[in-house]
N, C-alpha and C positions, 0 to 999 in steps of 0.2 A: 539488581532490580528483580521484582517478583512478578511473574505472569501466571495467573490462576494459582491454584494451591500447590501444584507440583512442577511448575516450569520456572527455571531460573535463567536469567540472562544478565550479562554484564554489558556495560556500555561499549559500543564500538570504538576502538582506539585507532585503527588504521584509517588514515585519511580523515581524521576528525576535524580538520580545518574547514573553513567555510568554502574554500575553492574546490574546483574539480580536479580529478587526477590528471596526470600528465597526458593520458590517452584522450582526454577531452570527451569521454563518453559518459553518459549518465547511467547509473544503475537504478532500475526500477524493480522494487520488490512487489511481486504479484502474489498476494495472499489469497489462495483459492478456497472457495467455499462451494456452495450449491451450483454455481455457474460453471464449474469445471466440466469440460466436455462439450460446451456449446460452441458454435462456429466462431464467435468473436474471441473467445478464450484461446482457441487454437490459432487464430489468425494474428493476434496481437504481437507476439514476438517477431514474426516475420515482417510485419508492417513497421515496427519500431526500430529494428536493427539497422536498416539502411539510413535512418536519420540520426543515428548515433546513440540510441538507447538500448542498453542490454537488459533483458528481462530475466530476473531471477525468481523462479517459482518456489512457492512454499505451500505445501498441501495441508499444513496444520500450524497452529499457533506455536508449537514447539519448534517446528522447522523455521518459521519466520524469525523467532528469537535467535536461533542459531545463525541464520544468515546475517541478521543485524549485528551480531557480535563479531563476525568475521569480515564483513565487507561493508564499506561505506555506502549507505543507501541514500540516494538523492531524491527519490520520489517513491512513495508506497501507494499501491492500490490494494486495499484490504476488503475482502468480502466479510461483512458482519457475521455471516454464518460459518466462518472458518472454524473447524473443530479444534479442540485442545490438542489432540494428537490422533494418530490413526486408529486408536482403540477407544477413544472417548469422543462421542459425537456431540458433546456439550458445546454450544456456540461460544467462541472466545474472541470474536472480533473487537469488542470493546477493550478487552485486556491487551490485545496487540496494539491498538491505538494508544492506550496508556503507556505501554512499553516504549513505543516509538517517540512519544512526547517527552520521555525522560532521558533519551540518549543525548550526548553533548552536541552532536551535529544533527539536530532534529530535522528530519525530512518532512516536506509537505505530504499529507496523507489524504488520499481520496477514498472515501468509504463507499462500498457497493452494498446496497440493501435489497432484499427480496420484496416482492409486492406485499404491501401491508394490509391487514384485514379491515382496517378502518382509518378514517381521516385522523382520528385522535392518536392511534398507534403510529401512523406515519409522521405526524407532527412531533410526537414524543421522541421517536428514533432520530429524526433530523436534528432536533434540539440537543439531544444527548451527544450526538456525534460532533456537532459544531462546538458545543461547550467543552467537549473532550479534546478539541484542537484540530479537528478535520478541516482541510482546506475546502473540500466540496463533498457532496453526497450525490451519488448516482443511483438510479433505480434500475433493477433488472426487469426485463431483459435489456441488456446494454446495447446501445447503438454505436458503431465504430466512430461516426462523426462526433457524437457527444463526448466520447472518451478522448479523442484527439483534440477537441476544443478545450477540454479541461486540462489536458497535459500541456497544451500551448500556453494557457493562462498560468500554469504552475511555472513553466520555464521562463515566461516573461516576467513574472513577479519575483521569483526567487533566484533565477540564474541569468538574468539579462546581462549581455555583454561578456559572460563567462563561458558560454557554450555555443558551439556551432555544429551543425549536422555533419556526420561523417567522420 
């Protein structure tokens, strides 16, 4: 699979079955963009770990692709403004979404977007993300309750009866 012009990724093969690993923990890929460093971003791993969700951070599209190759991702939360890599600030969130939609064990993806300059831009980004396969779109600044509610809906819809906290 190809992500942007210079990022290669291959489908994740480990744990590519529809079930969860024997540990019964969910792996959440957190694709960091402009919201890196805010309070929620730093809180999220600590809030989710006790309920059985391991957060795997990726600071670039390249890093997200590498994580997705190596580890079975059950849920992805991807900031649309995630850079291609540490040296290229070009936004690559749409490419990460496309990459995740192509792997065999396609995880539900929650897209995080910055405030939009207009209603038209907001509608266009929402439409593009949903057409691209996103489960939900959340606006920054993120609220913990909204993130937890979306994650609850993801687990209910995609992993009902297969996952329990802890």
